[in-house]
C-alpha angles and dihedrals in degrees: 000000000000090000091052091050090048090051092047092053093046093048096047091048089053091049094054093049091056118103128219098018130115096247100186096055092042091049090052090051091047093049090050090053092046090053091047091048091052099041104034103027105031102030108024099025092222116162117221129191106189139041137184112219131164089350095306130110113228123191117197140164099219123036096203091054091047092047092048093050092046091052092047097047105033104026102035094031097219089168095040109137138141119227131195094236135063089216106052121177106232128189117196114196106190100020096174109183091343105260092136090051089052089049093050094045090048091058099030108031092175095051121129107223131190114189137185129203118164100187108099099215094039090051090054089057091044090052090050093052094049092047098044093050091047096228116181127211092025117131117185127193126201090218144094123250115238143141094277141040110244134070138298139186111269129201118212130189095238095194096044109052114180092021128117122263106065108135150166090234117067091206088076094058121099097178131098093206098065122152118208129199139139122273131187115260124210135192116228088219089063093062095081094234115157093198142005118206098187124019115189116191123186106148107140101245103337093098093106093059091051094051090045090060093041091052099044092047094044088231090126089071088063094052115100103191137008131201104194131183106197118200117200123197128166119270097007097135092174091063105047116160090215092058092050094047090048090058091045093051094044088056093055102254129148114214145191123210122205134169109245099249092187091060104027099033099190108006115204131178089241092055092047091050091050098043093036087212141079141164128236131190112218120188114193123191144162105239097207093055109032140042128214109244144078 
């Protein structure tokens, strides 16, 4: 209970420090989810599959995963950015069930969004959420983003559909009930986009391949802002942070690196050495064109 109270205080503090959001309505939605989490999930053990928040219908497979993503995206505003256009082009790599898409459409109704989600069952939920909320200009691909067009072996958390952690690299998996199958892979540079206003990347260890393609194709120079979740694990030479930052710097970005407090809580050197993994949030922006903020 103490942990839940601590989390509630942390989340509400984060909400009220956000700019450009309707705090009262968002707080009501958050409180409703907190009550549902306590009563249905923790006390009664009832499993739910759908929720109505901020006027949107959200289908999910696991309430805890949905609630965690909602808190991260809407309450903590991890993708909170202001653009200079009402019709931004947004690319979502690792769309999951589509909460980030709902967030972007909530703030930018006229946005054009291209999204990728390789997990089969999660993609079905994503497709349902896009269809039921009647979003226009949203294209979704049941594929992984990589540095080549083809296919690759994919590892899915079979008992946790719609949750984070599905990956192209089995070393990032901590589950014993993993399904593996092949999925299509696509290069962002093959989409024919002339510019990308917001690029969101959350791909569980495949970040290096994406930046390899973006750098080699020079498409990175036509990207305005990046929200990157970097996943480190020992001995993955294809996903070096130094290589990614080199491409980011070559393309003229400024960037801010933060430990993901929602995932890592309190990150210490000892914990990183023991786990041999950690997650970083890297926000990249062009200072002369964009402002940090909601």
